[in-house]
N, C-alpha and C positions, 0 to 999 in steps of 0.2 A: 079382681079376678074375673076373667071372662066366663061367660056362660058356656055350659056344655052344649054342643050342637051336633045334630046328625048331619053328616056331610057325604058328599059323593066323591069316592076315590076312583079315578079313571086313568087308564093308560092312553086314552084317546086325546087327552088334553096335554099340551106341552107347557102349561103354566098353572099357577095357583090363582083362583078367582074368588071374590067375595061380593056378596050382595050389599048394597047400601043400607038396607034395613039392619043387617048384622052390625055394621059399623056404628050406626046411630044407637041401637039398643045396648051396645057395650061401651059407649062413650069413647070410641077410638078416634084418633086424629089422623087424617090422611095427609099425604104429601102430593103436591102437583108434580107430574112427570111429563116428559116429552110425549106427545101423542103416539100411541101404538094402536094399530088396527088389528082387530081380532079376526083372523082368517080361519074359516071353517074347513072341514075336510074336503068339501066340494069346491074349494077355492073362492067361495063367496065371502064378502066382508059384511059382518052384521053389527059391528060396534067399533067405536074408537075409545080407547081407554086413556084417561087423562089424570087419574089419581091412583095412588098405591098406599098400602098400609102394611106394617109388619106387626105380628103378634105371635106369642109363643104357642106351640102345639106340644102337648104331652100325650104320647101313645101308651097304651096299656102295657106294652112290652118293656117300657122304661126309657125308650128313646125320646128325646126332646129336640126341638129345633125352632128357629124363628125365621120363617120364610117371608118373602115379600109377596103380598097378594094384590092383584089388580082389581080395582073396583069396577064392577059392571052389573047391570040388572040381570039376575039369573032367572031363568024360567023354571017352573016346577016347584017342588017342595024344599029343595036344598038351598041353604044360604052360603055354603062354602063348597068349592070344588078343589080337590087336591089332585093336581095333574102329575105327570111323570116328566120332569124336565132335566 
């Protein structure tokens, strides 16, 4: 069972992202993917993503899903970013 985590839900992101520390602390296994560049709102590129991982999310309202998260170092206190894709 994955640990509960405070996450950032944002409509400014078009994908789901996860910090490597969350992956390690929960014993998750990543898959190698074709390189994807992370393009910020100002059109700058700040990262190249080469790994992804899927894990289940259960929301308090009863909805569950298993999205694919792109692994990248996240700034700040959040280990998971749920975007609107």
